[in-house]
N, C-alpha and C positions, 0 to 999 in steps of 0.2 A: 706329297705335301712338302717334302724337303726342299724341292725346287722353289715352291711358293714362299716358304719361310726365308730362304736365302735371298730371293728376289725382294721380299718385303724389307728385310734388314738392309740390303743395299739401297733400296729406294728411300728408306727412312734416313739413312746416313746422308744420302745425296740431298734430300730436302732439308735436313738439319744444317747442312753446310751453307745453304743460301741464307744470307743475313737480311737482305731487303725483303720486306713483306710484299712489295709489288712484284718483284722477280719470283718470289716463292709462289704467289697466287697465279702468275702467268704460267710458270712451270707446271703447276698442278692442273690448271685448266687444259693445257696442251696434252698432258698425260691422260686426262679424262677423255679428251677427244679421241686419242689413240686407242684407249681401252674400249670405248664405245664402238669404234670401227672394228676392232678385233672381235668383240662379242657379236656384232652383226655378221661378220664373215663366218664365224663358227656356226651361227644359227642358219645362215644360208647353206653352208656345207651340210649341216645336219638335215635340213629339209630335203636337199638333193639326195642324200644317202637314203633317207626314208622313202622318197618317191621311187628311187631306183629299186629298192627292195620290194616295194609294193608292186611295181610293174613286173618284176621278175616272178613274184609269187602269183600274179594274175596269169602270166603265160605258163608257168610251170608250178602248179600248186604243191607238188611233192618235193620240189627242189629245196636245197638248203644252201645258204651263203653265209657261213660263219664269219668271214672276213668283214663283210658289210655290217653284220650285226655287232661284231666287236667294235668296229669304228663308231657306230651309233652309241653303244654303251659307254665307250671311252669319252666321247664328247659330252654326253649327258651326265655322267657320274664324276668325271675328273676335271675336264677342261672348263666347262661353263661354271661350275661352282667356284673354281679357283679364280676365274676372271671376275666373277661377281663379287667375290671377297676382296679382291684387289681394288675393284671399283668402289666398294664401300669404304675401304681405307682412304682412297683418294678423296672421296666426298667428305669424309670425316675431317681430313686435314684442311680441305677448303673451308669447311664450317669453322674450324679453329682459327684460320687466318682472317676470316671476315670480321669477327668481333674484335680481334686484336687491332685490326686496321681502323675500325670505327672508334676504338678507345683512344687511339693516338690523335685523332682529329679533334 
């Protein structure tokens, strides 16, 4: 979680430096697109690892593959929750920018 907190701090500093609301909104939307792509990639990887493990277990019922299991657990317990937390932060910032933009008009 240390990596995520440093990433969020850096991200917040970068967003706060942008003065123009239009530029800030654009930056946040681009960041949201990237984070969605990353989440999709991790989900794809997770599904592949699960299928790989199921196929291996179907062929060799008594076999063990701790490396694949650890990878699956790591993605499910660490990576995806951090990505979703970051996505929630970006969505929150977008929601904050939207009303501010409407108030200025």
